[in-house]
A tleap script that builds the chain and sets N, CA, C and O, in Angstrom:
source leaprc.protein.ff14SB
mol = sequence {
  NMET LYS ALA GLY LEU GLY LEU TRP PRO VAL
  ASP LYS LEU ILE LEU GLY TYR PHE GLY PHE
  ALA LEU ILE LEU ILE PHE ILE GLY TRP HIE
  ALA LEU PRO GLN ALA PRO LEU LEU LEU PHE
  LEU ASN LEU ALA ALA ALA ALA LEU LEU LEU
  PHE GLU ILE GLY PHE PRO ASN PRO THR SER
  TRP LEU PHE ARG ASN TRP TYR PRO VAL VAL
  TYR VAL ALA ALA CYS TYR ARG GLU MET ASP
  ILE LEU VAL PRO ALA LEU ARG HIE ARG ASN
  TYR ASP GLN TRP LEU ALA GLY LEU ASP TYR
  ARG LEU TRP HIE ALA ASN PRO THR VAL TRP
  LEU GLU ARG ILE GLN SER PRO ALA PHE THR
  GLU TYR CLEU
}
set mol.1.N position { 9.158 113.342 -195.529 }
set mol.1.CA position { 10.055 113.862 -195.361 }
set mol.1.C position { 10.033 115.527 -195.496 }
set mol.1.O position { 9.417 115.847 -196.513 }
set mol.2.N position { 10.518 116.631 -194.777 }
set mol.2.CA position { 10.525 117.881 -194.580 }
set mol.2.C position { 11.552 118.567 -195.682 }
set mol.2.O position { 12.771 118.394 -195.646 }
set mol.3.N position { 11.055 119.150 -196.395 }
set mol.3.CA position { 11.850 120.049 -197.506 }
set mol.3.C position { 13.449 120.562 -197.079 }
set mol.3.O position { 13.717 121.506 -196.336 }
set mol.4.N position { 14.057 119.990 -197.516 }
set mol.4.CA position { 15.421 120.732 -197.390 }
set mol.4.C position { 16.104 119.072 -196.624 }
set mol.4.O position { 17.043 119.387 -195.893 }
set mol.5.N position { 16.007 118.378 -196.617 }
set mol.5.CA position { 16.296 117.270 -195.481 }
set mol.5.C position { 16.460 116.271 -196.572 }
set mol.5.O position { 15.939 115.254 -196.115 }
set mol.6.N position { 16.808 116.067 -197.510 }
set mol.6.CA position { 16.748 115.007 -198.333 }
set mol.6.C position { 18.004 114.193 -198.191 }
set mol.6.O position { 18.656 114.331 -197.156 }
set mol.7.N position { 18.349 113.487 -198.979 }
set mol.7.CA position { 19.402 112.587 -199.113 }
set mol.7.C position { 20.741 113.607 -199.495 }
set mol.7.O position { 20.711 114.282 -200.524 }
set mol.8.N position { 21.669 113.638 -198.755 }
set mol.8.CA position { 23.000 114.192 -199.017 }
set mol.8.C position { 23.840 113.486 -199.478 }
set mol.8.O position { 23.688 112.274 -199.319 }
set mol.9.N position { 25.005 113.967 -200.200 }
set mol.9.CA position { 25.734 113.065 -201.482 }
set mol.9.C position { 26.432 111.975 -200.475 }
set mol.9.O position { 26.485 110.820 -200.899 }
set mol.10.N position { 26.890 112.207 -199.374 }
set mol.10.CA position { 27.578 111.381 -198.425 }
set mol.10.C position { 26.561 110.019 -197.685 }
set mol.10.O position { 26.798 108.990 -197.052 }
set mol.11.N position { 25.393 110.706 -198.180 }
set mol.11.CA position { 24.042 109.412 -197.570 }
set mol.11.C position { 23.958 108.303 -198.942 }
set mol.11.O position { 23.816 107.082 -198.879 }
set mol.12.N position { 24.083 109.082 -200.066 }
set mol.12.CA position { 24.128 108.277 -201.168 }
set mol.12.C position { 25.330 107.379 -201.502 }
set mol.12.O position { 24.928 106.391 -202.117 }
set mol.13.N position { 26.433 107.368 -201.349 }
set mol.13.CA position { 27.676 107.216 -201.440 }
set mol.13.C position { 27.486 105.991 -200.410 }
set mol.13.O position { 27.888 104.852 -200.651 }
set mol.14.N position { 26.816 106.379 -199.222 }
set mol.14.CA position { 26.847 105.028 -198.359 }
set mol.14.C position { 25.938 103.902 -198.421 }
set mol.14.O position { 26.202 102.721 -198.194 }
set mol.15.N position { 24.673 104.493 -198.808 }
set mol.15.CA position { 23.564 103.561 -199.212 }
set mol.15.C position { 23.971 102.876 -200.599 }
set mol.15.O position { 23.378 101.846 -200.921 }
set mol.16.N position { 24.753 103.296 -201.256 }
set mol.16.CA position { 25.217 102.740 -202.488 }
set mol.16.C position { 26.304 101.507 -202.136 }
set mol.16.O position { 26.334 100.479 -202.812 }
set mol.17.N position { 27.110 101.721 -201.098 }
set mol.17.CA position { 27.978 101.112 -200.324 }
set mol.17.C position { 27.597 99.724 -199.890 }
set mol.17.O position { 28.272 98.715 -200.092 }
set mol.18.N position { 26.102 99.803 -199.091 }
set mol.18.CA position { 25.418 98.929 -198.477 }
set mol.18.C position { 24.714 97.986 -199.813 }
set mol.18.O position { 24.639 96.764 -199.942 }
set mol.19.N position { 24.341 98.875 -200.536 }
set mol.19.CA position { 23.782 97.914 -201.860 }
set mol.19.C position { 24.933 96.809 -202.315 }
set mol.19.O position { 24.791 95.593 -202.443 }
set mol.20.N position { 25.927 97.489 -202.483 }
set mol.20.CA position { 26.827 96.813 -203.080 }
set mol.20.C position { 27.897 95.687 -201.979 }
set mol.20.O position { 28.570 94.770 -202.451 }
set mol.21.N position { 27.840 96.005 -200.576 }
set mol.21.CA position { 27.970 95.185 -199.822 }
set mol.21.C position { 26.929 94.067 -199.738 }
set mol.21.O position { 27.260 92.909 -199.482 }
set mol.22.N position { 25.742 94.417 -199.946 }
set mol.22.CA position { 24.616 93.220 -199.754 }
set mol.22.C position { 25.080 92.120 -200.583 }
set mol.22.O position { 25.423 91.002 -200.198 }
set mol.23.N position { 25.037 92.732 -202.180 }
set mol.23.CA position { 25.271 91.947 -203.589 }
set mol.23.C position { 26.701 90.529 -202.816 }
set mol.23.O position { 26.625 89.306 -202.696 }
set mol.24.N position { 28.012 91.706 -202.414 }
set mol.24.CA position { 28.386 90.548 -202.432 }
set mol.24.C position { 28.608 89.974 -200.994 }
set mol.24.O position { 29.725 89.644 -200.593 }
set mol.25.N position { 27.420 89.875 -200.214 }
set mol.25.CA position { 27.485 88.747 -198.759 }
set mol.25.C position { 26.542 87.806 -199.607 }
set mol.25.O position { 26.397 86.638 -199.246 }
set mol.26.N position { 25.799 88.365 -200.898 }
set mol.26.CA position { 25.065 87.045 -201.447 }
set mol.26.C position { 25.660 86.006 -202.319 }
set mol.26.O position { 25.376 84.815 -202.443 }
set mol.27.N position { 26.677 86.846 -202.970 }
set mol.27.CA position { 27.471 86.309 -203.705 }
set mol.27.C position { 28.029 84.952 -202.973 }
set mol.27.O position { 27.788 83.768 -203.208 }
set mol.28.N position { 28.814 85.538 -202.058 }
set mol.28.CA position { 29.363 84.765 -201.081 }
set mol.28.C position { 28.849 84.160 -199.638 }
set mol.28.O position { 29.566 84.048 -198.644 }
set mol.29.N position { 27.888 83.907 -199.699 }
set mol.29.CA position { 27.013 83.780 -198.155 }
set mol.29.C position { 27.205 82.253 -197.805 }
set mol.29.O position { 26.752 81.867 -196.727 }
set mol.30.N position { 28.092 81.010 -198.958 }
set mol.30.CA position { 28.382 79.750 -198.441 }
set mol.30.C position { 29.472 79.984 -198.093 }
set mol.30.O position { 29.722 79.144 -197.229 }
set mol.31.N position { 30.412 80.701 -198.244 }
set mol.31.CA position { 31.920 81.055 -197.929 }
set mol.31.C position { 31.906 81.840 -196.848 }
set mol.31.O position { 32.821 81.706 -196.035 }
set mol.32.N position { 30.948 82.740 -196.638 }
set mol.32.CA position { 30.859 83.225 -195.162 }
set mol.32.C position { 30.296 82.888 -193.802 }
set mol.32.O position { 29.147 83.281 -193.597 }
set mol.33.N position { 30.845 82.294 -192.938 }
set mol.33.CA position { 30.012 81.915 -191.637 }
set mol.33.C position { 29.090 82.968 -191.085 }
set mol.33.O position { 28.048 82.753 -190.468 }
set mol.34.N position { 29.679 84.278 -191.428 }
set mol.34.CA position { 28.856 85.147 -190.623 }
set mol.34.C position { 27.973 86.670 -191.350 }
set mol.34.O position { 27.682 87.812 -190.994 }
set mol.35.N position { 27.772 85.525 -192.901 }
set mol.35.CA position { 26.820 85.995 -193.805 }
set mol.35.C position { 25.295 86.510 -192.672 }
set mol.35.O position { 25.011 87.707 -192.684 }
set mol.36.N position { 24.679 85.830 -192.036 }
set mol.36.CA position { 23.429 86.180 -191.619 }
set mol.36.C position { 23.583 87.693 -190.498 }
set mol.36.O position { 22.709 88.560 -190.527 }
set mol.37.N position { 24.461 87.772 -189.834 }
set mol.37.CA position { 25.088 88.718 -189.260 }
set mol.37.C position { 25.469 89.743 -190.318 }
set mol.37.O position { 24.633 90.643 -190.404 }
set mol.38.N position { 26.267 89.826 -190.957 }
set mol.38.CA position { 26.742 90.869 -191.747 }
set mol.38.C position { 25.460 91.678 -192.607 }
set mol.38.O position { 25.250 92.833 -192.977 }
set mol.39.N position { 24.760 90.380 -192.688 }
set mol.39.CA position { 23.128 90.856 -193.789 }
set mol.39.C position { 22.420 92.100 -192.726 }
set mol.39.O position { 22.388 93.330 -192.784 }
set mol.40.N position { 21.970 91.232 -191.898 }
set mol.40.CA position { 21.292 91.973 -190.317 }
set mol.40.C position { 22.041 93.592 -190.172 }
set mol.40.O position { 21.361 94.602 -190.351 }
set mol.41.N position { 23.339 93.649 -189.870 }
set mol.41.CA position { 23.876 94.419 -189.949 }
set mol.41.C position { 23.812 95.855 -190.891 }
set mol.41.O position { 23.607 96.957 -190.383 }
set mol.42.N position { 23.990 95.669 -192.122 }
set mol.42.CA position { 23.868 96.089 -193.225 }
set mol.42.C position { 22.311 96.736 -193.153 }
set mol.42.O position { 21.952 97.818 -192.690 }
set mol.43.N position { 21.772 96.000 -193.588 }
set mol.43.CA position { 20.068 96.358 -193.332 }
set mol.43.C position { 19.799 97.378 -192.281 }
set mol.43.O position { 19.399 98.518 -192.517 }
set mol.44.N position { 20.097 96.787 -190.868 }
set mol.44.CA position { 20.030 97.427 -189.621 }
set mol.44.C position { 20.441 99.031 -190.007 }
set mol.44.O position { 19.599 99.928 -190.000 }
set mol.45.N position { 21.749 99.228 -190.316 }
set mol.45.CA position { 22.515 100.275 -190.243 }
set mol.45.C position { 21.991 101.517 -191.530 }
set mol.45.O position { 22.049 102.737 -191.382 }
set mol.46.N position { 21.555 100.874 -192.603 }
set mol.46.CA position { 20.656 101.511 -193.391 }
set mol.46.C position { 19.072 101.977 -193.208 }
set mol.46.O position { 18.410 102.828 -193.803 }
set mol.47.N position { 18.744 101.053 -192.128 }
set mol.47.CA position { 17.667 101.561 -191.869 }
set mol.47.C position { 17.463 102.530 -191.072 }
set mol.47.O position { 16.516 103.311 -190.977 }
set mol.48.N position { 18.681 102.401 -190.349 }
set mol.48.CA position { 18.508 103.673 -189.091 }
set mol.48.C position { 19.088 104.969 -190.044 }
set mol.48.O position { 18.496 106.014 -189.775 }
set mol.49.N position { 19.836 105.067 -190.803 }
set mol.49.CA position { 20.085 105.921 -191.684 }
set mol.49.C position { 18.889 106.689 -192.447 }
set mol.49.O position { 18.784 107.896 -192.666 }
set mol.50.N position { 18.054 105.677 -192.774 }
set mol.50.CA position { 16.877 106.335 -193.747 }
set mol.50.C position { 15.713 107.037 -192.812 }
set mol.50.O position { 15.061 108.061 -193.015 }
set mol.51.N position { 15.693 106.030 -191.621 }
set mol.51.CA position { 14.672 106.646 -190.309 }
set mol.51.C position { 15.418 108.014 -189.908 }
set mol.51.O position { 14.748 108.856 -189.311 }
set mol.52.N position { 16.553 108.241 -190.156 }
set mol.52.CA position { 16.878 109.758 -189.215 }
set mol.52.C position { 16.565 110.679 -190.338 }
set mol.52.O position { 15.946 111.713 -190.086 }
set mol.53.N position { 17.023 110.337 -191.855 }
set mol.53.CA position { 16.477 111.160 -192.747 }
set mol.53.C position { 15.187 111.385 -192.850 }
set mol.53.O position { 14.802 112.554 -192.857 }
set mol.54.N position { 14.426 110.512 -192.932 }
set mol.54.CA position { 13.034 110.359 -193.012 }
set mol.54.C position { 12.039 111.148 -192.018 }
set mol.54.O position { 11.171 111.971 -192.307 }
set mol.55.N position { 12.400 110.684 -190.852 }
set mol.55.CA position { 11.801 111.334 -189.464 }
set mol.55.C position { 12.735 112.291 -188.742 }
set mol.55.O position { 13.215 111.631 -187.820 }
set mol.56.N position { 13.247 113.570 -188.709 }
set mol.56.CA position { 14.024 114.001 -188.147 }
set mol.56.C position { 13.476 114.290 -186.806 }
set mol.56.O position { 12.286 114.518 -186.587 }
set mol.57.N position { 14.690 114.259 -185.664 }
set mol.57.CA position { 13.919 114.143 -184.319 }
set mol.57.C position { 15.630 115.080 -183.587 }
set mol.57.O position { 16.617 115.578 -184.130 }
set mol.58.N position { 15.262 114.936 -182.420 }
set mol.58.CA position { 16.421 115.695 -182.026 }
set mol.58.C position { 17.897 115.035 -181.843 }
set mol.58.O position { 18.868 115.525 -181.267 }
set mol.59.N position { 17.781 113.778 -182.501 }
set mol.59.CA position { 19.225 112.965 -182.452 }
set mol.59.C position { 19.648 113.605 -184.051 }
set mol.59.O position { 20.812 113.863 -184.357 }
set mol.60.N position { 18.845 113.736 -184.683 }
set mol.60.CA position { 18.943 113.422 -186.341 }
set mol.60.C position { 20.217 114.230 -186.609 }
set mol.60.O position { 21.122 113.626 -187.184 }
set mol.61.N position { 20.423 115.574 -186.255 }
set mol.61.CA position { 21.563 116.478 -186.545 }
set mol.61.C position { 23.220 116.095 -186.120 }
set mol.61.O position { 24.224 116.352 -186.784 }
set mol.62.N position { 23.128 115.386 -184.768 }
set mol.62.CA position { 24.249 114.821 -183.959 }
set mol.62.C position { 24.661 113.280 -185.304 }
set mol.62.O position { 25.782 113.048 -185.755 }
set mol.63.N position { 23.395 112.511 -185.630 }
set mol.63.CA position { 23.782 111.177 -186.272 }
set mol.63.C position { 24.164 111.398 -187.699 }
set mol.63.O position { 24.939 110.694 -188.347 }
set mol.64.N position { 23.211 112.986 -188.316 }
set mol.64.CA position { 23.631 113.124 -189.742 }
set mol.64.C position { 25.396 113.428 -189.843 }
set mol.64.O position { 26.329 112.880 -190.431 }
set mol.65.N position { 25.272 114.446 -189.051 }
set mol.65.CA position { 26.853 115.030 -188.931 }
set mol.65.C position { 28.112 113.824 -189.053 }
set mol.65.O position { 28.998 113.845 -189.907 }
set mol.66.N position { 27.963 112.880 -188.080 }
set mol.66.CA position { 28.927 111.868 -187.363 }
set mol.66.C position { 28.872 110.691 -187.701 }
set mol.66.O position { 29.769 109.916 -187.370 }
set mol.67.N position { 27.560 110.200 -188.608 }
set mol.67.CA position { 27.523 108.819 -188.830 }
set mol.67.C position { 28.662 108.457 -189.869 }
set mol.67.O position { 28.778 107.255 -190.109 }
set mol.68.N position { 29.282 109.088 -190.339 }
set mol.68.CA position { 29.982 108.535 -192.026 }
set mol.68.C position { 31.398 108.155 -190.865 }
set mol.68.O position { 32.296 107.482 -191.371 }
set mol.69.N position { 31.554 108.524 -189.554 }
set mol.69.CA position { 33.007 108.404 -189.230 }
set mol.69.C position { 32.522 107.114 -188.939 }
set mol.69.O position { 33.075 106.395 -189.771 }
set mol.70.N position { 31.641 106.264 -188.070 }
set mol.70.CA position { 31.198 105.211 -187.404 }
set mol.70.C position { 30.986 104.067 -188.425 }
set mol.70.O position { 31.320 102.899 -188.225 }
set mol.71.N position { 30.288 104.623 -189.735 }
set mol.71.CA position { 29.997 103.764 -191.022 }
set mol.71.C position { 31.166 103.348 -191.737 }
set mol.71.O position { 31.617 102.214 -191.903 }
set mol.72.N position { 31.590 104.493 -192.143 }
set mol.72.CA position { 33.108 104.104 -192.702 }
set mol.72.C position { 34.055 103.186 -192.360 }
set mol.72.O position { 34.577 102.393 -193.143 }
set mol.73.N position { 34.307 103.299 -191.056 }
set mol.73.CA position { 35.335 102.603 -190.111 }
set mol.73.C position { 34.813 100.969 -190.120 }
set mol.73.O position { 35.537 99.974 -190.150 }
set mol.74.N position { 33.283 101.024 -190.084 }
set mol.74.CA position { 32.692 99.519 -190.037 }
set mol.74.C position { 32.849 99.000 -191.551 }
set mol.74.O position { 32.672 97.784 -191.632 }
set mol.75.N position { 33.067 99.477 -192.460 }
set mol.75.CA position { 32.984 99.093 -194.049 }
set mol.75.C position { 34.335 98.833 -194.450 }
set mol.75.O position { 34.457 97.975 -195.325 }
set mol.76.N position { 35.691 99.535 -193.885 }
set mol.76.CA position { 36.533 98.843 -193.827 }
set mol.76.C position { 36.945 97.333 -193.217 }
set mol.76.O position { 37.751 96.610 -193.803 }
set mol.77.N position { 36.333 96.981 -192.056 }
set mol.77.CA position { 36.040 96.011 -190.812 }
set mol.77.C position { 35.262 95.144 -191.936 }
set mol.77.O position { 35.724 94.003 -191.927 }
set mol.78.N position { 34.515 95.255 -192.640 }
set mol.78.CA position { 33.713 94.393 -193.247 }
set mol.78.C position { 34.109 94.065 -194.287 }
set mol.78.O position { 33.699 92.979 -194.696 }
set mol.79.N position { 35.079 94.861 -195.169 }
set mol.79.CA position { 35.472 94.521 -196.228 }
set mol.79.C position { 36.776 93.826 -195.590 }
set mol.79.O position { 37.282 93.198 -196.520 }
set mol.80.N position { 37.575 93.645 -194.395 }
set mol.80.CA position { 38.230 92.789 -194.464 }
set mol.80.C position { 37.846 91.604 -194.395 }
set mol.80.O position { 38.673 90.754 -194.725 }
set mol.81.N position { 36.420 91.127 -193.929 }
set mol.81.CA position { 35.650 89.866 -193.746 }
set mol.81.C position { 35.595 89.522 -195.306 }
set mol.81.O position { 36.118 88.531 -195.815 }
set mol.82.N position { 34.974 90.371 -195.882 }
set mol.82.CA position { 34.180 89.933 -197.324 }
set mol.82.C position { 35.564 89.447 -198.548 }
set mol.82.O position { 35.431 88.418 -199.212 }
set mol.83.N position { 36.586 90.170 -198.666 }
set mol.83.CA position { 37.429 90.218 -199.897 }
set mol.83.C position { 38.510 88.562 -199.596 }
set mol.83.O position { 38.900 87.784 -200.467 }
set mol.84.N position { 38.694 88.493 -198.396 }
set mol.84.CA position { 39.478 87.037 -198.399 }
set mol.84.C position { 38.680 85.922 -198.281 }
set mol.84.O position { 39.164 84.802 -198.447 }
set mol.85.N position { 37.373 86.106 -197.981 }
set mol.85.CA position { 36.387 84.993 -198.214 }
set mol.85.C position { 35.968 84.842 -199.841 }
set mol.85.O position { 35.771 83.843 -200.532 }
set mol.86.N position { 35.925 86.171 -200.118 }
set mol.86.CA position { 35.349 86.174 -201.941 }
set mol.86.C position { 36.828 85.505 -202.895 }
set mol.86.O position { 36.802 84.453 -203.533 }
set mol.87.N position { 37.738 86.206 -202.796 }
set mol.87.CA position { 38.894 86.120 -203.593 }
set mol.87.C position { 39.704 85.146 -203.128 }
set mol.87.O position { 40.504 84.806 -203.999 }
set mol.88.N position { 39.871 84.345 -201.746 }
set mol.88.CA position { 40.394 83.517 -201.464 }
set mol.88.C position { 41.797 83.475 -201.417 }
set mol.88.O position { 42.456 82.436 -201.393 }
set mol.89.N position { 42.314 84.787 -201.403 }
set mol.89.CA position { 43.756 85.155 -201.625 }
set mol.89.C position { 43.961 86.413 -201.053 }
set mol.89.O position { 43.282 87.369 -201.426 }
set mol.90.N position { 44.867 86.531 -200.140 }
set mol.90.CA position { 45.385 87.950 -199.379 }
set mol.90.C position { 46.551 89.068 -200.405 }
set mol.90.O position { 47.764 88.914 -200.541 }
set mol.91.N position { 45.703 90.127 -200.984 }
set mol.91.CA position { 46.808 90.631 -201.518 }
set mol.91.C position { 47.362 91.850 -200.828 }
set mol.91.O position { 47.521 92.865 -201.507 }
set mol.92.N position { 47.576 91.855 -199.942 }
set mol.92.CA position { 48.374 92.751 -199.004 }
set mol.92.C position { 49.696 92.804 -199.047 }
set mol.92.O position { 50.257 93.776 -198.543 }
set mol.93.N position { 50.444 91.772 -199.657 }
set mol.93.CA position { 52.022 91.431 -199.436 }
set mol.93.C position { 51.947 91.854 -200.988 }
set mol.93.O position { 52.677 92.756 -201.400 }
set mol.94.N position { 51.034 91.170 -201.858 }
set mol.94.CA position { 51.599 91.731 -203.050 }
set mol.94.C position { 51.703 93.131 -203.739 }
set mol.94.O position { 52.423 93.508 -204.663 }
set mol.95.N position { 50.451 93.991 -202.763 }
set mol.95.CA position { 50.875 95.339 -203.329 }
set mol.95.C position { 51.790 96.126 -202.463 }
set mol.95.O position { 52.106 97.281 -202.747 }
set mol.96.N position { 52.149 95.599 -201.575 }
set mol.96.CA position { 53.489 96.160 -200.875 }
set mol.96.C position { 54.792 96.004 -201.562 }
set mol.96.O position { 55.693 96.841 -201.613 }
set mol.97.N position { 54.770 94.867 -202.061 }
set mol.97.CA position { 56.030 94.511 -203.468 }
set mol.97.C position { 55.616 95.428 -204.124 }
set mol.97.O position { 56.321 96.393 -203.828 }
set mol.98.N position { 54.618 95.819 -205.114 }
set mol.98.CA position { 54.277 96.448 -206.210 }
set mol.98.C position { 54.873 98.245 -205.592 }
set mol.98.O position { 55.698 98.975 -206.143 }
set mol.99.N position { 54.355 98.412 -204.746 }
set mol.99.CA position { 54.786 100.001 -203.883 }
set mol.99.C position { 56.280 99.701 -203.957 }
set mol.99.O position { 56.812 100.527 -204.699 }
set mol.100.N position { 57.012 98.965 -203.541 }
set mol.100.CA position { 58.109 99.066 -203.633 }
set mol.100.C position { 58.792 99.018 -204.683 }
set mol.100.O position { 59.724 99.822 -204.699 }
set mol.101.N position { 58.659 98.255 -205.738 }
set mol.101.CA position { 59.258 98.002 -207.056 }
set mol.101.C position { 58.774 99.412 -207.912 }
set mol.101.O position { 59.538 99.670 -208.842 }
set mol.102.N position { 57.679 100.320 -207.754 }
set mol.102.CA position { 57.163 101.398 -208.021 }
set mol.102.C position { 58.454 102.331 -207.385 }
set mol.102.O position { 59.349 102.833 -208.066 }
set mol.103.N position { 58.339 102.408 -206.200 }
set mol.103.CA position { 59.323 103.564 -205.622 }
set mol.103.C position { 60.656 103.260 -205.385 }
set mol.103.O position { 61.451 104.198 -205.341 }
set mol.104.N position { 61.068 102.068 -205.216 }
set mol.104.CA position { 62.711 101.799 -204.746 }
set mol.104.C position { 62.428 101.776 -203.385 }
set mol.104.O position { 63.402 101.793 -202.631 }
set mol.105.N position { 61.052 101.731 -202.787 }
set mol.105.CA position { 61.335 102.330 -201.329 }
set mol.105.C position { 59.917 102.280 -200.916 }
set mol.105.O position { 58.939 102.458 -201.641 }
set mol.106.N position { 59.946 101.919 -199.202 }
set mol.106.CA position { 58.651 101.712 -199.068 }
set mol.106.C position { 57.809 103.051 -198.873 }
set mol.106.O position { 58.340 103.715 -197.984 }
set mol.107.N position { 56.718 103.657 -199.378 }
set mol.107.CA position { 56.372 105.110 -199.595 }
set mol.107.C position { 55.924 105.632 -198.038 }
set mol.107.O position { 55.697 106.832 -197.880 }
set mol.108.N position { 55.828 104.868 -197.111 }
set mol.108.CA position { 55.757 105.479 -195.713 }
set mol.108.C position { 57.033 105.810 -195.019 }
set mol.108.O position { 56.991 106.640 -194.110 }
set mol.109.N position { 57.525 105.567 -195.161 }
set mol.109.CA position { 59.181 104.899 -194.952 }
set mol.109.C position { 59.577 106.435 -195.793 }
set mol.109.O position { 59.567 107.556 -195.285 }
set mol.110.N position { 59.833 106.160 -196.869 }
set mol.110.CA position { 60.427 107.305 -197.473 }
set mol.110.C position { 59.555 109.249 -197.518 }
set mol.110.O position { 60.016 110.338 -197.859 }
set mol.111.N position { 58.327 108.862 -197.043 }
set mol.111.CA position { 57.780 109.902 -196.709 }
set mol.111.C position { 57.876 110.727 -195.054 }
set mol.111.O position { 57.654 111.896 -194.736 }
set mol.112.N position { 58.263 109.649 -194.325 }
set mol.112.CA position { 59.155 110.415 -193.197 }
set mol.112.C position { 60.160 111.117 -193.463 }
set mol.112.O position { 60.646 111.768 -192.537 }
set mol.113.N position { 60.616 111.174 -194.466 }
set mol.113.CA position { 62.066 112.249 -194.611 }
set mol.113.C position { 61.473 113.446 -194.743 }
set mol.113.O position { 62.276 114.372 -194.628 }
set mol.114.N position { 60.161 113.826 -194.977 }
set mol.114.CA position { 59.633 115.149 -195.562 }
set mol.114.C position { 58.452 115.625 -194.720 }
set mol.114.O position { 57.798 116.659 -194.853 }
set mol.115.N position { 58.310 114.559 -193.744 }
set mol.115.CA position { 57.078 114.823 -192.342 }
set mol.115.C position { 58.062 115.649 -191.364 }
set mol.115.O position { 59.139 115.340 -190.853 }
set mol.116.N position { 57.059 117.139 -191.282 }
set mol.116.CA position { 57.248 117.690 -190.259 }
set mol.116.C position { 56.098 118.379 -189.347 }
set mol.116.O position { 55.031 118.443 -189.957 }
set mol.117.N position { 56.053 118.924 -188.001 }
set mol.117.CA position { 54.719 119.141 -187.661 }
set mol.117.C position { 54.151 120.466 -188.203 }
set mol.117.O position { 52.936 120.646 -188.281 }
set mol.118.N position { 55.056 121.389 -188.575 }
set mol.118.CA position { 54.239 122.378 -189.454 }
set mol.118.C position { 53.695 122.149 -190.910 }
set mol.118.O position { 52.822 122.871 -191.392 }
set mol.119.N position { 54.277 121.077 -191.589 }
set mol.119.CA position { 53.913 120.522 -193.012 }
set mol.119.C position { 52.696 119.537 -192.309 }
set mol.119.O position { 51.803 119.303 -193.123 }
set mol.120.N position { 52.570 119.173 -191.522 }
set mol.120.CA position { 51.405 118.063 -191.224 }
set mol.120.C position { 50.104 119.153 -190.933 }
set mol.120.O position { 49.064 118.958 -191.561 }
set mol.121.N position { 50.194 120.459 -189.840 }
set mol.121.CA position { 49.312 121.032 -189.704 }
set mol.121.C position { 48.628 121.798 -190.948 }
set mol.121.O position { 47.417 121.926 -191.133 }
set mol.122.N position { 49.695 122.285 -191.773 }
set mol.122.CA position { 49.359 122.825 -193.344 }
set mol.122.C position { 48.658 122.060 -193.829 }
set mol.122.O position { 47.639 122.613 -194.242 }
set mol.123.N position { 48.690 120.549 -194.076 }
set mol.123.CA position { 47.998 120.022 -194.849 }
set mol.123.C position { 46.520 119.481 -194.184 }
set mol.123.O position { 45.696 118.906 -194.895 }
savepdb mol mol.pdb
quit
């Protein structure tokens, strides 16, 4: 690796996620029909990241600056598969009910009152 091209904080975070996801995949191997595919995709994504870090090439700048967008979206999709398989229960409705009990309204509906294009642009 060339000097200065080491792991960025986002790289460490993403690689940590892959390690955590691999542990979850192995724990739920029998409950996940797509476990081999998830295992392969996690390992391939991590290998691609490590390749781009370790062997800079003309695509490295573009990849290193934009891969988190794709990887994080894929992580959310993967959690949508892993959580129900490992927990055997969907907590979405319970969390929505908790929001309503805490705020006495649906937070997104309540926040619509203060939404404006200028405020959104400022944020």
